[in-house]
N, C-alpha and C positions, 0 to 999 in steps of 0.2 A: 258619281260626281266627285270632283276634286276641288277642294277649297283651301285657301290659306287663312289661318286664323289671325285676327288682329292681335297686337301685343296685349298681354294681360288676360286674354280669353283662354279658358281651359277647355279640355275635351269634354268635361262633364256638362258645361254650359251648352256646348254645341249639341250634345246628345239630348239635352232637355228641350232645346228649341226644335230639333228635328222630330222628336216624339210628339210635340204639340202640333207640328205641321201634319204628321200622319193622322193624328186624331181628327184634325179638321177635315182632311180628305176623306176619312171614313164616314164622317157625318154627311158630306156632300155626295160622295159616290160609294155608298155602302156595299154594293155588289162588287165593284172593282177593287176596293181596298180592304175587303173583309179580312184577308189573310196576308196582307202586305205589311212590310215594315222596312225600316232603314237601319242598317248597321254602320255605326260611325267608328272608325278606327284611325289611329295615327298612321301615316305612311310607313313609318319605321316598323310598325306592328302588322302591316298588311299581309306579309308572308307570301305564300305561293298562290298562284292562280287557283280559284276554286275548282276549275275543271281537272286539275292535276292533284288536288289535295289528297283524295283517297288513294290514288296510285302512289303518290309520294310517301304517304304514311306507311302504306303496305310495303312498298319497295324498301324504305329505310329500315323497317322492322326486319324484313327478310335479310337484307345485307348485314345488319348488325348481328342477327342470329348466326349467319354464316361466319362472320368474323369471330364470334365467340367460339364456334365449333373449331375454326382453324387455330385459334389461340389454345383451346383445350388440347387439340391434337399435337401442337408443337410442345406444349407443357408436358403432356404424357410422354412424348418422345424423349424430352430432356430428362424427365424424372426417371425413365427406364435406364437411360445411359448413366445417370448419376447413381442409380442403384447398382448398376454393373461396376461402376467405378468404386462404389463403397465396398463391394466384395473384394476388389483388388487391394483396397486399403485396410482390409480386416486385420492384417498382421500389425500395421502401424497403429491402429486404434487399440488393439489388444496390448501392445507394448506401453502405450500412453496410460491406459487404464491400470495396468499392472504397476506402473511407477507412481500411481496416486493421482492422476489427473481426474478432475471432476467431470462427470458425464455432461452436465449442463454447459460447461465451458467448451467441450468438444462440439456439442450441438450448436452452440452459438457460433463457433468458428465455421462449421459447415453451412449453417444458414447464411452467414455473412458472404461466403463464397457464392451461394445460390442467388442472393439478393444482388450482389455485384454483377453477376452474369445477366440477371433479368434487367437491371438498370441499364447496362450497356446495350442490351437488345432494344430497350425502350428508346434510348437516345438514337440508335441506328434507325429505328422505325420512324422517329420524328424527322430525321434527315430525309429518308425516302419519301415520307408523306409530303414534305415541303416541295420536293421535286415533282411528285405526282400531281399536286394541286396546281402547279404552274401549267402542266399539260392539260389538266381538267379545265382550268380557266380559259385556256386558248380554245379547247374543243367546244365548250359551251358557247363562247362568243361567236362561233362560226355556224351555229345551228340555223337551219332554214326556217326561222320563225317570222311571224308577221310583225313583230315588234323587236326592236334592238335590245339585246340582253348583254349587260356588262357585268359579269360575275366577279366576285372578289373573295373567293375562297381563301381562307388563311387560318393559321393555327391561333386560336384565341387562348387567353389565360385559362379559361375553364377546360378547354381540350387539353392543354398542357398539363394541368393538375390532374385531370382524369387519366392521362397516359402514364404519368409518373406513379399515380396511385395503383393503377392496374399492374404496372411493372413490379412494384413492391409486394403487392398481394400475391401475384403469381410466384414471385421468388420465394415467398414464405410458404405458400400453400403446397407447392410442388417440390420444395426442397426439404420440407419437414420430415416426410416419410423416409426418404433416403438417409437423412441425418439420424433419425431414430434407429434405423436399421444398422447403420454403420457404427454406432456407439453402443451396440448391444451384441457384440460377437461372443461366440463360445471361446473363452480365453485360452484354454489349453490347446485345443485343435488349431486355433488361430495363430498362437505363438509358434506352433510347429509347422505352420504353413499348410495345414490340412483342414481348413474350414470346409464343413459339409456343403455339398452342392444343393441339397434339398432344403426343406424348411420353409419358414414364412417368407424369406427373401425370394426364393424360387417361385412360390405361389404369387407373390406380389408382382414379380417380373412378368410371369405368364398372364396375370390379370391385366397388366398394363398393355401387353401385346394385343389381347382381345379388345381392350378399349380402343387402342389405336385403329385396329381394323374396322370396328363398328363405327367410329367417328368418320373414318375415311369413306366408308360405304354411304353413310348419311350425307356427307358433304358432296361426294361425287354424284349421287342420285339427284340431289337438289340442283347441282349445276346442270346435269343432263336434262332435268325437267324444264329448266328455263331455256336451254338451247332448243328443245323441242317446242317450247312455248313460242319462241321467236319464229321458228319455222311455221307454226300454226298461225301466228299473227300475220305473216306475209301472205298467207293463202286464205285467210278468213273471208267469208262473204261480207263485203262492205256495203252491198246494195247498189254499187255502181262500179264501172270499169275504169280503173286508174291508168291502165296502159294507153299509150298514144293520146294522152290528154294534156293540153297546154292550158294553163290558167293565168290570167292577168287581171289586175284591179284598175278600175277607172272611176272617176267621180267628176263629171262635167260641172256639177254644182259648185265645186271649188273655184271654177273660173267664172262664176256668176251666170251660168246658163239658166234660162227659164225652162219650164217643163216642155213647151212645144219645141224649143231649140234642142233640148236634150233628147227628146223622142226622135227628132229628125237626125241627130248625130248618130244615135244607136242604129237607126234604120240603114243609114248610108254605110256605117262601119260594118254591119252584118253583111251587106251586099258585097263590099270589098273583100271581106275575109272569106266568104263562101266562094269567091272567084279565084282564090289562091290555089295553086297546084297542091294536091295532097290533103286538102281540107275536106272532111266528110260531113261535118256538122258544126253549127255554131249556136250557142245559147247563152243567156245571161241569167245570173242569180245573185241575190244580195249576200249570200253566205256560202262559203265553201265547206263541204262536209269534212268533219274531223279537224276543224281549225279552232282557234281560240274564240272566234266570233260566233256566238250563239244567241238566240233570242226565243222567247216564248210569249204567247198571247193567251189570255183567258178565253174559254169557249163555253157556250151553253148549248146543250143538246135537247131540243124539244122532246118531251116524253121520257127523258132520262133523269132520274133523281140521284144526285151524287151522295155517296155515303159520307158520314161525318168525317171532317178533316181530309176529304179526298181532294187532291190537287187537280184543278181543272185548267191549269195553264199548260199549253201544248207547244212543244218546240215547232218552229215554223221558218219558212223561207218565202220570199217573193221572187218569182221567176218569170221568164218570158217564153213565148212559143219557141220550140226547138230545144229547150233546156234538157228535157228527159232524154231525147235522142242523143244530144251532144255528150252528156255525162254518162250515158250508158245505164240508166235506171229503167228497167222494163215496166211497162204498164200491164197489170194483171187483168184489169177490167176498165171499160170506158175509154176515155181519151185524155190527152194532155191539153194544154192551153193552145188556143188558136188566135189568129189576128182578130177574129170577131169578138173575142172576150175583152173588149176595150172598156173604157170607163163608163160608157153608156149602156153596156150590156148588163144582164142580170149577174150579180156576184157569183162567181164560181170558185170551187175549191177542189184540190186533189189531195187525197189522204193516202197514208200507207196502210198496209194490211193490218198492222197492230191497232191502229186507230179504229178500224171497222170492227175488229174482234172485241175491243174494249167496250164500245158503245152500242153496237148492234150485233151481238154474238149470234151466229147462225143465220143472219139475214144478209141480203144484198144491200150494200151501202149506196149503190148508185141511185141518184135522185133524192137522197135524204138531205135533211137540212142541218147545217151547223151555223150557229149564231156567233159571229166574230165582230168585235167592235160595234156591237149594236145592230149589225146588219145580218140578214139571213143569206147564207151561201149554200148553193146546191152542189152536192158531190157529183163531179163529172168523171172522176177517174180514181183508180186505186193502184198504187205502186207496191213493189215488194218492200218489206221492212228491211232497212239497212242499219248502218252505224252512222251516228250523227255527231256525237261529242267525243266518245272514246271507243276504242276497239273492243274493250272488255265490257261495255255496257249491256244491260239486259234489253230485250226487245222493247222499244219505246215508240209511243204514238207520235206521229209527225204529220204536218200538214203543209201544203204548198198553196200560196195565193198568187193570183195574177198581178204582175207588176203594174199593169195599166189600171187596175182597180185598187191597188194599195201602193201608191206611187212612192218610189225612192229613186234618187238620182245615182248614188254610188252603187256600182254593180261589178261583179267579177265575170270576165269573159271565159266561157268554156269552149275550147276549140278541139274537136275530135279530128285526128289526123290519120292518114294511112301509113305513115312511117314515123321516124323519130320526131317527136313534137318540138324538141329543142332547136331543130333546124329552122323552124318557122318563127322563132323569137324575133329575129331581125326584121322579117317581113311584116309581122304584126305591128311592131313599133313604127315601121315605115308607113303603114296604112293609117295609123293613128295620127302621126305627124302630118300626113297628107291632108287630113281633115282639120287639124288644129295643132300647129307646131308648138303651142304653148301649153298644151294639155299633158300633164305627166301621166305616164303609165307605170305602175309599180308592181312589184312582186311577180314578175313574169317568170313562171317556173313550170316544170312538169308537175303533174299531180303526184307522181311517185316521189319527187323531191319534197313536196309539201307534206306528204304522209310521213316523212322522216320524223317529224315532231310527235305524231301519234304513236310511232313505233319506238320512240326514245326510251320509255320505261322498260320495254321488253329487251331492247338492244343493250341498254346499260346493265340490266340484271344479268343477261346472258354473258356479256363480256366480263363483268366483275366476277360472277360466280364461276365462269369457265376458268379464269385465272386462279381463283381460290381453289377450285377443284383440282387443277394440275398441281398446285402447291401441296394440297392434301395428299395426292397420290405420291408425290416425291417424298414427303415427310413420312408417310406410312411405309413406303418401300425402304427408306433409310432406317426407320425404326426397327422394322422386322429384320432387316439384314444385320443391323448392329446387335440386336438382342440375340439372334441366332448365332452370329459369329462368336459372341461372348459365351453363349451356352455351349457351343461346340468346344471352345477353348477350355471351359470348365470340365468338360467330359473327355478331355484328351487322354487321360489315363485309362478310362473305360474303353475308349475306342482303340487304344493301343493294345489292350488285353484281348479284345475281340479279334483284332487282326492277327495277333500273335498266336492265338489258338486255332486259326484257320478260317475265320470269317471272311467272306468275299467283300471286296470294296463296294460292289453294287448293293449288297445286303445292308452294309453300314449306311450307305446313302439313303436307301429306302427307309431304314429305321429313323434317321434324323428327319427325313422329309415327312414321315408319318407324324412324328411328334410336333413338328412345326406347323404342318397343315391342319392338325387338329385344332390348334389355337386360331388359325385363320378361318376355319369353317365356323367355329363358335362365334367369332367376331362378326362374320358375314351374316349369320342368322340374326344376331342382335341388331346389327345395322339395318338389315332389311325391314325388321319389325318397326324400328324407329323411323325409317324412311316412309313406310306406309302411313304412319301417323302424321309425319311432316307433310306428305303430299296432300293429305286432307286439309291441313291447316293452310296450305299454299293455294288452294283452289281459287281464292278470291283475287289472286294476282297472276294467275296463269291463264293463257288463252287456249283452253281446250286440251291441255296436256293431261292433268290428273294422274291417275295410276297408269302411266304409260308402260306397257309391257316391254317394249324395246329397251327403254332406259333401265328398268328393273332387271332385265336379263343381261344387258351388255355390261353394266357397271361391275357386278360380281365377277363376270368372266375376265374383264380387264384387270381388276385388282387381284383376282385369284392367280392370273398368269404372272403378274409382277411379283406376287408373294411367293409363288413357286420358284421363280428365279432367285429371289432374295434368300430363300431357304436352301436352294440347291447349290448355290455357289460355295458357301462355307461348308456344306455337307460334303460336296465333291472334293474340296480341298482337304478336309479332315480325313476322308477315306484314302487319300493318296500319301499320307505321312508314313514314315518308316517306324514300325512299332518298337524296334530296338532302341531307336533314339528317344522316343517318348518315354519308355519304361526306364531307360538309363537316367533321364532327367529327373524322374520321380525318385 
């Protein structure tokens, strides 16, 4: 219900009145309202549709986690480069310290440089985010939803403060270690320009390379799992066939049609649609699977005693004869609704397989009784269990009631075609106008287009994580290349001596490759272990991907190949130098 409050009436008073109403209904209808309630919220606090709440929370958590991983990867990359830069400035720092500069002053200077760098990056990020949100607003507004969505994504003051705070914290956290290292040189060797290559700096630099590779593995596997999840979502068994299916919504009741007139309209429309070339089946249902429109009714099963707090409300639809054939939902037992299941016939019900397993495990449900709305319904058919609200939902009990026995005027037309269903759109509209030119037909789309909303979480996650995964791969490659280039430059004297005494260039390349790939392998092992744990945590938002062997095998191979190239390039360049020139420079 939607209500506008009178001036001076607060939300607490409304809640109090509605609670009193529910209490009264419980006294009058104790069975129907035993577990019912009303949640009153302001429109501004209504938030996201309940159908998408769990997916939205899970998806937001995953994306935020991936963003943090990407931020850590970028910061580790920058910290490693700053550490390399600190080694290059060892002589400068040694001279300053020798002349009496205080270490804390030098640390403050280096931290200021790091914070300025991080702040500039934060500002650049805000600019990119503003541009990206314009694209997102446009993309969301064009979604094939049943209701119009007008998004207004914008940078709020809270987000602005959060971004600046993160920029400052990352600038301090990942600039501190290089600053401490840079202001603690071995003075005599540094003043001579002979700072040792080993020591804690080298260990820290190698540790950061391992961390880079591990984070990249974790990020890329997460992206790969979501891409595989999207693939699984498009092929998941939905319980119906979405191919070659056209869906359109009609409600003759909006035009003031009486029930007899509405029944006559639907009968004549079915005849016209079935006569169209390429139409294989026509059916009507009041709810489209995997849409925002869901409903559930309470049921009572004779002989079945519900457990405490067991929810006896079952998702349902009212459908017409021909519905199951048109939508492509197979009947495992019994039959679907026929024309003889009219308002004068005994109430009938079709259930899904999960319904039967829940209430009559191991027994044949055909012919059994389900009490709905105070009337006993006989089970005449059993369908395969499908997906009704979300693609990721667990197997759920579902029931179908005959439209003639549970009347509703507004229905969705399901038209099964032999070819592209979109080509029949104009013909369907023409037939509706031929019966009533003033009756609107809405949301005429293929079922595949309608399913775009159900696939939105998977597509969004796969797209965002795919982009972040590529960024992580680029960052890791640049990081490994930069560190290895600097490491090779630091070992130029050693390499020159090896070449001078007769070492082959290939042997030098293999030596440097072995040293670099040792770090890559260590990072890969750590990253795979973290990815296994992450995949277990992501099971709730993945569609059957889990510990996907292909993803866990492909990602290390891809990153390993890129890492080999990033190590090989500086190694090959170092092996080709003239040893006389290198030794003469030293």
